[in-house]
Backbone as CSV, one residue per row, in Angstrom:
resi,resn,N_x,N_y,N_z,CA_x,CA_y,CA_z,C_x,C_y,C_z
1,UNK,-23.067,-67.713,20.782,-22.981,-66.571,19.904,-21.517,-66.294,19.582
2,UNK,-21.224,-66.053,18.317,-19.868,-65.801,17.858,-19.727,-64.312,17.586
3,UNK,-18.681,-63.712,18.204,-18.412,-62.280,18.004,-17.350,-62.113,16.922
4,UNK,-17.527,-61.132,16.035,-16.517,-60.936,14.987,-15.204,-60.428,15.590
5,UNK,-14.132,-60.767,14.975,-12.795,-60.357,15.424,-12.594,-58.873,15.111
6,UNK,-12.292,-58.006,16.109,-12.119,-56.576,15.866,-10.968,-56.282,14.902
7,UNK,-9.936,-57.091,14.923,-8.815,-56.869,14.011,-9.263,-57.057,12.570
8,UNK,-10.057,-58.117,12.316,-10.557,-58.361,10.962,-11.477,-57.224,10.502
9,UNK,-12.324,-56.734,11.391,-13.238,-55.637,11.034,-12.432,-54.384,10.709
10,UNK,-11.416,-54.090,11.516,-10.567,-52.910,11.267,-9.855,-53.009,9.933
11,UNK,-9.275,-54.165,9.628,-8.581,-54.360,8.353,-9.550,-54.257,7.181
12,UNK,-10.758,-54.804,7.362,-11.765,-54.726,6.310,-12.156,-53.275,6.039
13,UNK,-12.328,-52.469,7.088,-12.678,-51.065,6.922,-11.565,-50.292,6.218
14,UNK,-10.331,-50.559,6.583,-9.193,-49.894,5.938,-9.131,-50.288,4.466
15,UNK,-9.318,-51.561,4.174,-9.301,-52.031,2.782,-10.405,-51.363,1.972
16,UNK,-11.618,-51.286,2.530,-12.734,-50.658,1.828,-12.474,-49.169,1.586
17,UNK,-11.881,-48.513,2.573,-11.570,-47.086,2.406,-10.542,-46.884,1.300
18,UNK,-9.553,-47.762,1.227,-8.518,-47.630,0.196,-9.085,-47.930,-1.191
19,UNK,-9.942,-48.912,-1.302,-10.500,-49.298,-2.588,-11.484,-48.239,-3.080
20,UNK,-12.223,-47.626,-2.155,-13.250,-46.673,-2.565,-12.661,-45.327,-2.984
21,UNK,-11.412,-45.034,-2.653,-10.791,-43.763,-3.044,-10.214,-43.894,-4.436
22,UNK,-10.507,-42.914,-5.264,-9.965,-42.916,-6.613,-9.559,-41.490,-6.964
23,UNK,-8.351,-41.314,-7.450,-7.858,-39.999,-7.851,-7.726,-39.942,-9.356
24,UNK,-8.400,-38.980,-9.929,-8.299,-38.751,-11.364,-6.949,-38.086,-11.633
25,UNK,-6.073,-38.691,-12.417,-4.745,-38.121,-12.673,-4.786,-36.698,-13.233
26,UNK,-5.793,-36.408,-14.054,-5.918,-35.060,-14.618,-6.229,-34.043,-13.504
27,UNK,-7.128,-34.431,-12.594,-7.482,-33.550,-11.473,-6.293,-33.337,-10.536
28,UNK,-5.553,-34.398,-10.267,-4.379,-34.288,-9.396,-3.359,-33.348,-10.011
29,UNK,-3.113,-33.488,-11.304,-2.144,-32.632,-11.990,-2.603,-31.172,-11.970
30,UNK,-3.910,-30.946,-12.193,-4.452,-29.585,-12.187,-4.285,-28.946,-10.807
31,UNK,-4.592,-29.715,-9.767,-4.461,-29.182,-8.398,-3.002,-28.853,-8.096
32,UNK,-2.103,-29.708,-8.508,-0.681,-29.473,-8.252,-0.166,-28.281,-9.046
33,UNK,-0.679,-28.078,-10.258,-0.184,-26.970,-11.078,-0.723,-25.626,-10.594
34,UNK,-1.850,-25.630,-9.875,-2.403,-24.390,-9.327,-1.549,-23.852,-8.184
35,UNK,-0.811,-24.707,-7.550,0.016,-24.311,-6.418,1.425,-23.981,-6.897
36,UNK,1.941,-22.880,-6.367,3.329,-22.526,-6.653,4.133,-22.778,-5.397
37,UNK,5.277,-23.367,-5.563,6.137,-23.644,-4.433,7.466,-22.942,-4.635
38,UNK,8.043,-22.409,-3.554,9.337,-21.730,-3.705,10.437,-22.714,-4.077
39,UNK,11.387,-22.227,-4.891,12.535,-23.063,-5.247,13.599,-22.988,-4.160
40,UNK,13.538,-21.922,-3.357,14.438,-21.845,-2.204,13.762,-21.059,-1.090
41,UNK,14.096,-21.438,0.124,13.567,-20.792,1.319,14.732,-20.566,2.270
42,UNK,14.784,-19.372,2.849,15.842,-19.067,3.818,15.197,-18.394,5.018
43,UNK,15.712,-18.667,6.176,15.177,-18.089,7.417,16.236,-17.212,8.087
44,UNK,15.731,-16.166,8.756,16.590,-15.234,9.504,17.769,-14.761,8.654
45,UNK,17.446,-14.100,7.556,18.484,-13.700,6.615,18.946,-12.270,6.860
46,UNK,20.140,-12.011,6.407,20.697,-10.661,6.361,21.440,-10.554,5.042
47,UNK,21.033,-9.563,4.233,21.674,-9.342,2.936,22.307,-7.959,2.976
48,UNK,23.575,-7.879,2.637,24.311,-6.617,2.646,24.503,-6.162,1.202
49,UNK,24.057,-4.933,0.907,24.208,-4.353,-0.431,25.327,-3.316,-0.390
50,UNK,26.259,-3.437,-1.327,27.356,-2.478,-1.420,27.456,-1.955,-2.845
51,UNK,28.108,-0.809,-2.986,28.388,-0.238,-4.298,29.794,0.344,-4.220
52,UNK,30.695,-0.152,-5.055,32.091,0.276,-5.048,32.690,0.154,-3.649
53,UNK,32.435,-0.972,-3.013,32.941,-1.315,-1.676,32.394,-0.410,-0.577
54,UNK,31.331,0.333,-0.852,30.680,1.160,0.168,29.339,0.550,0.547
55,UNK,29.106,0.450,1.837,27.853,-0.089,2.351,26.701,0.826,1.955
56,UNK,25.676,0.273,1.334,24.506,1.045,0.911,23.256,0.667,1.700
57,UNK,23.071,-0.639,1.965,21.875,-1.084,2.672,22.112,-2.467,3.270
58,UNK,21.346,-2.742,4.329,21.339,-4.067,4.944,19.877,-4.474,5.094
59,UNK,19.521,-5.595,4.509,18.159,-6.104,4.562,18.108,-7.274,5.538
60,UNK,17.139,-7.244,6.441,16.916,-8.333,7.389,15.481,-8.817,7.246
61,UNK,15.300,-10.142,7.292,13.964,-10.714,7.201,13.947,-12.084,7.875
62,UNK,12.837,-12.413,8.528,12.743,-13.738,9.136,12.538,-14.864,8.125
63,UNK,11.986,-14.532,6.930,11.737,-15.557,5.924,11.867,-14.959,4.531
64,UNK,12.599,-15.662,3.660,12.759,-15.251,2.254,12.452,-16.461,1.391
65,UNK,11.502,-16.279,0.434,11.151,-17.360,-0.476,11.372,-16.882,-1.911
66,UNK,12.020,-17.729,-2.718,12.296,-17.402,-4.116,11.451,-18.293,-5.018
67,UNK,10.766,-17.651,-5.973,9.923,-18.347,-6.941,10.473,-18.077,-8.337
68,UNK,10.497,-19.118,-9.173,10.943,-18.979,-10.560,9.765,-19.192,-11.491
69,UNK,10.001,-18.992,-12.757,8.949,-19.218,-13.739,8.411,-17.923,-14.298
70,UNK,7.162,-17.978,-14.746,6.531,-16.835,-15.399,6.410,-15.624,-14.461
71,UNK,6.154,-15.877,-13.200,5.970,-14.815,-12.207,7.152,-14.810,-11.224
72,UNK,8.366,-14.733,-11.755,9.585,-14.819,-10.958,9.638,-13.700,-9.926
73,UNK,9.899,-14.093,-8.657,9.886,-13.108,-7.582,10.565,-13.650,-6.330
74,UNK,10.847,-12.708,-5.418,11.329,-13.033,-4.085,10.321,-12.433,-3.111
75,UNK,9.850,-13.239,-2.150,8.852,-12.767,-1.198,9.391,-12.814,0.222
76,UNK,9.007,-11.814,0.988,9.313,-11.727,2.409,7.969,-11.716,3.131
77,UNK,7.381,-12.883,3.330,6.014,-12.994,3.835,5.881,-12.648,5.314
78,UNK,6.966,-12.696,6.058,6.903,-12.398,7.486,7.509,-11.034,7.813
79,UNK,7.639,-10.198,6.814,8.124,-8.846,7.037,9.558,-8.655,6.598
80,UNK,9.939,-7.375,6.560,11.272,-7.012,6.102,11.680,-5.699,6.764
81,UNK,12.971,-5.554,7.017,13.525,-4.305,7.525,14.793,-4.011,6.741
82,UNK,14.878,-2.788,6.214,16.049,-2.383,5.436,16.648,-1.152,6.093
83,UNK,17.948,-1.194,6.354,18.691,-0.049,6.872,19.496,0.537,5.727
84,UNK,19.365,1.861,5.511,20.073,2.534,4.427,21.266,3.296,4.998
85,UNK,22.351,3.371,4.198,23.573,4.048,4.637,24.003,5.075,3.604
86,UNK,24.508,6.205,4.082,25.001,7.262,3.204,26.443,7.024,2.816
87,UNK,26.978,7.926,1.995,28.364,7.807,1.534,29.365,7.879,2.683
88,UNK,28.958,8.499,3.788,29.834,8.601,4.956,29.839,7.335,5.809
89,UNK,29.020,6.331,5.423,28.964,5.071,6.162,27.996,5.090,7.328
90,UNK,27.346,6.227,7.578,26.389,6.323,8.675,24.991,5.969,8.176
91,UNK,24.196,5.421,9.091,22.833,5.071,8.725,22.060,6.335,8.374
92,UNK,21.431,6.316,7.188,20.705,7.494,6.719,19.193,7.313,6.769
93,UNK,18.727,6.117,7.050,17.297,5.875,7.127,16.984,4.405,7.200
94,UNK,15.687,4.101,7.208,15.270,2.707,7.233,13.872,2.558,6.665
95,UNK,13.530,1.331,6.374,12.205,0.976,5.886,11.793,-0.318,6.565
96,UNK,10.573,-0.358,7.098,10.033,-1.590,7.661,8.652,-1.841,7.053
97,UNK,8.312,-3.115,6.907,7.012,-3.493,6.364,6.680,-4.900,6.833
98,UNK,5.398,-5.184,6.919,4.943,-6.508,7.318,5.062,-7.543,6.218
99,UNK,5.259,-7.066,4.971,5.372,-7.959,3.818,6.172,-7.245,2.735
100,UNK,6.979,-7.993,2.004,7.724,-7.424,0.889,7.808,-8.409,-0.262
101,UNK,7.867,-7.858,-1.481,7.995,-8.700,-2.669,8.818,-7.942,-3.703
102,UNK,9.667,-8.662,-4.421,10.509,-8.064,-5.452,10.370,-8.887,-6.727
103,UNK,9.992,-8.201,-7.810,9.839,-8.849,-9.119,11.065,-8.518,-9.964
104,UNK,11.802,-9.552,-10.373,13.033,-9.306,-11.131,12.749,-8.875,-12.568
105,UNK,11.690,-9.373,-13.189,11.412,-9.036,-14.597,10.957,-7.584,-14.747
106,UNK,10.111,-7.111,-13.856,9.608,-5.735,-13.956,10.460,-4.757,-13.157
107,UNK,11.395,-5.276,-12.368,12.263,-4.463,-11.513,11.448,-3.566,-10.583
108,UNK,10.421,-4.153,-9.986,9.615,-3.439,-9.002,9.700,-4.153,-7.671
109,UNK,9.765,-3.357,-6.620,9.718,-3.875,-5.261,8.504,-3.255,-4.590
110,UNK,7.751,-4.084,-3.864,6.540,-3.618,-3.201,6.622,-3.982,-1.724
111,UNK,6.366,-2.988,-0.882,6.280,-3.200,0.560,4.832,-2.967,0.961
112,UNK,4.291,-3.838,1.819,2.894,-3.722,2.261,2.785,-3.957,3.761
113,UNK,1.658,-3.528,4.303,1.285,-3.784,5.695,2.153,-2.998,6.675
114,UNK,1.616,-1.896,7.134,2.306,-1.040,8.118,3.687,-0.609,7.625
115,UNK,3.729,-0.050,6.454,4.991,0.388,5.865,5.412,1.700,6.529
116,UNK,6.665,1.741,6.956,7.221,2.973,7.511,8.599,3.182,6.910
117,UNK,8.795,4.366,6.345,10.094,4.734,5.786,10.557,5.985,6.514
118,UNK,11.783,5.954,6.998,12.318,7.088,7.742,13.599,7.568,7.084
119,UNK,13.679,8.873,6.856,14.876,9.510,6.308,15.517,10.319,7.422
120,UNK,16.593,9.809,7.995,17.250,10.464,9.123,17.898,11.778,8.714
121,UNK,18.369,11.886,7.483,19.042,13.106,7.042,18.075,14.284,6.981
122,UNK,16.844,14.030,6.549,15.854,15.094,6.424,14.853,15.112,7.579
123,UNK,14.908,14.106,8.430,13.986,14.032,9.557,12.540,13.828,9.128
124,UNK,12.315,13.058,8.075,10.966,12.827,7.559,10.608,11.348,7.701
125,UNK,9.333,11.128,8.003,8.833,9.763,8.156,7.583,9.604,7.298
126,UNK,7.532,8.526,6.533,6.377,8.195,5.704,5.721,6.955,6.281
127,UNK,4.408,7.011,6.449,3.623,5.851,6.868,2.541,5.611,5.820
128,UNK,2.418,4.367,5.372,1.407,3.999,4.387,1.173,2.497,4.475
129,UNK,0.204,1.994,3.721,-0.059,0.559,3.701,0.593,-0.138,2.516
130,UNK,1.049,0.631,1.529,1.723,0.031,0.386,2.666,1.045,-0.240
131,UNK,3.840,0.578,-0.593,4.847,1.430,-1.213,5.453,0.649,-2.375
132,UNK,5.498,1.261,-3.554,6.034,0.603,-4.746,7.266,1.373,-5.207
133,UNK,8.385,0.659,-5.339,9.630,1.263,-5.828,9.912,0.692,-7.204
134,UNK,9.960,1.562,-8.209,10.292,1.179,-9.578,11.781,1.439,-9.779
135,UNK,12.565,0.385,-9.871,14.018,0.524,-9.985,14.430,1.157,-11.313
136,UNK,13.641,0.949,-12.363,13.974,1.513,-13.676,13.891,3.034,-13.660
137,UNK,12.824,3.562,-13.059,12.617,5.015,-13.060,13.180,5.688,-11.813
138,UNK,13.475,4.904,-10.785,13.963,5.486,-9.539,12.869,6.220,-8.773
139,UNK,11.615,5.850,-8.991,10.483,6.509,-8.346,9.851,5.603,-7.291
140,UNK,9.340,6.239,-6.250,8.583,5.559,-5.205,7.171,6.114,-5.268
141,UNK,6.169,5.224,-5.121,4.794,5.717,-5.173,3.870,4.831,-4.353
142,UNK,2.685,5.378,-4.099,1.625,4.643,-3.442,0.306,5.275,-3.834
143,UNK,-0.740,4.472,-3.907,-2.068,5.045,-4.110,-2.932,4.846,-2.867
144,UNK,-2.318,4.402,-1.782,-3.007,4.183,-0.508,-2.879,5.427,0.376
145,UNK,-3.635,5.428,1.463,-3.531,6.509,2.435,-2.073,6.653,2.877
146,UNK,-1.574,7.879,2.888,-0.175,8.138,3.243,-0.091,9.306,4.204
147,UNK,0.892,9.248,5.080,1.142,10.329,6.032,2.637,10.597,6.064
148,UNK,3.011,11.869,5.872,4.411,12.260,5.971,4.544,13.195,7.165
149,UNK,5.463,12.844,8.042,5.710,13.641,9.237,7.115,14.223,9.145
150,UNK,7.209,15.550,9.288,8.507,16.226,9.340,8.525,17.059,10.620
151,UNK,9.601,17.783,10.842,9.697,18.637,12.030,8.663,19.758,11.994
152,UNK,8.305,20.201,10.801,7.408,21.345,10.638,5.936,20.974,10.541
153,UNK,5.632,19.792,9.919,4.231,19.505,9.639,3.964,18.015,9.472
154,UNK,2.675,17.692,9.490,2.195,16.359,9.169,1.211,16.530,8.023
155,UNK,1.430,15.801,6.926,0.565,15.892,5.751,-0.112,14.537,5.556
156,UNK,-1.444,14.563,5.403,-2.235,13.361,5.184,-2.815,13.407,3.776
157,UNK,-2.879,12.245,3.126,-3.496,12.219,1.809,-3.636,10.818,1.268
158,UNK,-4.275,10.735,0.124,-4.460,9.454,-0.557,-3.519,9.407,-1.747
159,UNK,-2.398,8.744,-1.572,-1.404,8.623,-2.626,-0.153,9.429,-2.319
160,UNK,0.927,9.008,-2.952,2.237,9.565,-2.668,3.144,9.298,-3.857
161,UNK,4.004,10.257,-4.183,5.030,10.087,-5.221,6.322,10.716,-4.722
162,UNK,7.453,10.101,-5.079,8.743,10.643,-4.659,9.855,10.069,-5.523
163,UNK,10.991,10.771,-5.506,12.196,10.157,-6.048,12.692,9.161,-4.994
164,UNK,13.617,8.287,-5.376,13.974,7.191,-4.482,14.742,7.611,-3.235
165,UNK,15.322,8.817,-3.222,16.005,9.234,-1.992,15.111,10.087,-1.092
166,UNK,13.813,10.229,-1.462,12.804,10.872,-0.627,13.045,12.374,-0.468
167,UNK,13.895,12.948,-1.330,14.205,14.373,-1.206,13.188,15.263,-1.921
168,UNK,12.462,14.714,-2.878,11.468,15.482,-3.623,10.190,14.646,-3.675
169,UNK,9.210,14.990,-2.857,8.005,14.183,-2.764,6.765,15.062,-2.829
170,UNK,5.631,14.399,-3.046,4.358,15.093,-2.960,3.280,14.096,-2.565
171,UNK,2.347,14.580,-1.769,1.178,13.808,-1.377,0.076,14.109,-2.384
172,UNK,-0.564,13.074,-2.873,-1.683,13.241,-3.802,-2.980,13.312,-2.997
173,UNK,-3.958,13.998,-3.497,-5.274,14.112,-2.854,-5.124,14.398,-1.365
174,UNK,-4.550,15.547,-1.051,-4.285,15.932,0.332,-5.586,15.999,1.115
175,UNK,-5.607,15.352,2.277,-6.762,15.394,3.184,-6.589,16.477,4.236
176,UNK,-5.328,16.726,4.616,-5.105,17.722,5.642,-3.631,17.929,5.926
177,UNK,-3.339,19.098,6.484,-1.968,19.435,6.887,-2.051,19.976,8.310
178,UNK,-1.201,19.454,9.166,-1.108,19.947,10.547,0.245,20.594,10.701
179,UNK,0.255,21.888,11.011,1.486,22.629,11.192,1.980,22.395,12.622
180,UNK,3.196,21.865,12.769,3.730,21.541,14.084,4.546,22.676,14.700
181,UNK,4.891,23.670,13.915,5.747,24.744,14.437,4.955,25.759,15.268
182,UNK,3.658,25.740,15.190,2.846,26.698,15.948,2.580,26.224,17.349
């Protein structure tokens, strides 16, 4: 009895597998065009923002991806932390989020997933799941559940609007207010 050579059988199987596979060029191109890939990726970044040689903010993120084209944007998929500074050079607040995205064409920045913004000057803290900053209008807003905590009270509601320095805000569709001074 003659046994077939295992090497020949293996090579034959590999050859058959290669011959039986066929890729339609149109399908390959369509699949590739559906995927967007970043033009640049940076890890463990720190970006310092200044205005007239004065420190305004420091952004830290474990990952930054830049996308070009029709939907041009910068994404912080692993979270972002921003420290804000006042004219005196002291830290005036911070913002943390599990995800961040900035669109250059619309000049909007969006923070999502456990968003917390703290204003040290006013002693106020905002917690929400999404925060949208419109750079053109200087407004901050959210239509998600929001909670603002100050020394005097905690306000709960669905939605939030404010100017960008958080000095003039309002909760939309208030669910409740807890007075802390009593």
